[in-house]
C-alpha positions in Angstrom: 35.0 -20.8 -9.7 33.2 -21.0 -6.3 33.7 -18.1 -4.0 32.1 -17.5 -0.6 32.4 -15.2 2.3 31.5 -18.0 4.7 34.3 -19.8 6.5 34.1 -23.5 6.1 35.0 -25.7 9.1 36.3 -29.2 8.1 37.8 -30.1 11.5 37.7 -33.8 12.2 35.7 -33.3 15.4 33.0 -31.4 13.6 32.9 -34.1 10.9 32.6 -36.9 13.5 29.8 -35.1 15.2 27.9 -34.5 11.9 28.3 -38.1 10.8 25.6 -39.7 13.0 23.1 -37.0 11.8 24.0 -37.7 8.2 23.6 -41.5 8.8 20.2 -40.8 10.4 19.1 -38.8 7.3 20.4 -41.4 4.9 18.6 -44.2 6.7 15.4 -42.3 6.8 15.7 -41.6 3.1 16.1 -45.3 2.5 13.1 -46.1 4.6 11.0 -43.7 2.6 12.1 -44.9 -0.8 12.8 -48.6 -0.8 9.9 -51.1 -1.1 9.8 -53.7 1.7 10.3 -56.6 -0.7 13.5 -55.1 -2.3 16.4 -57.5 -1.8 19.4 -55.8 0.0 23.0 -56.6 -0.9 25.1 -54.5 1.4 28.8 -53.7 0.8 29.6 -55.3 4.2 28.3 -58.2 6.2 27.7 -58.5 9.9 25.9 -61.6 11.1 22.9 -61.7 8.7 22.8 -63.2 5.3 23.0 -60.9 2.2 20.1 -60.7 -0.1 17.5 -60.3 2.6 14.3 -58.2 1.8 14.4 -54.7 3.1 11.5 -55.6 5.5 14.0 -58.0 7.2 16.6 -55.3 7.5 14.0 -53.0 9.0 13.1 -55.5 11.6 16.6 -56.6 12.5 18.7 -53.4 12.3 18.5 -51.3 15.5 19.3 -48.1 13.6 16.2 -48.6 11.4 13.9 -48.5 14.5 14.3 -44.8 15.2 11.6 -42.5 13.8 12.1 -39.1 12.1 11.1 -37.5 15.4 13.9 -39.3 17.3 16.9 -37.7 15.5 18.6 -36.5 18.7 18.0 -39.8 20.4 19.5 -41.6 17.4 22.6 -39.4 17.5 23.1 -39.9 21.3 22.7 -43.7 20.9 25.1 -43.8 18.0 27.7 -41.8 19.9 27.4 -43.6 23.2 30.6 -44.4 25.0 32.2 -47.8 25.4 30.9 -49.4 22.2 32.6 -52.7 21.6 33.7 -54.0 18.2 32.8 -50.8 16.5 34.9 -51.7 13.4 34.5 -55.4 13.5 33.0 -56.2 10.1 32.5 -59.8 9.3 
């Protein structure tokens, strides 16, 4: 049984604001642990072919271009207003 005196906040707004930071952390973990020649088979497809090396993904995915020091910039870019086709997965 887990008990805590800390109140947990699972509000949708708080989760939405945390998501870009979690995405940033996840992408940086991938960059640190995946060899450049590893073939990538994502669970979704945008416009690039599946089975490309990780080095190709690094070069062509804008979100992979942010450095560890640019976390706040990444979050503001990810949360920018007026994004088109946000959920348009091909």
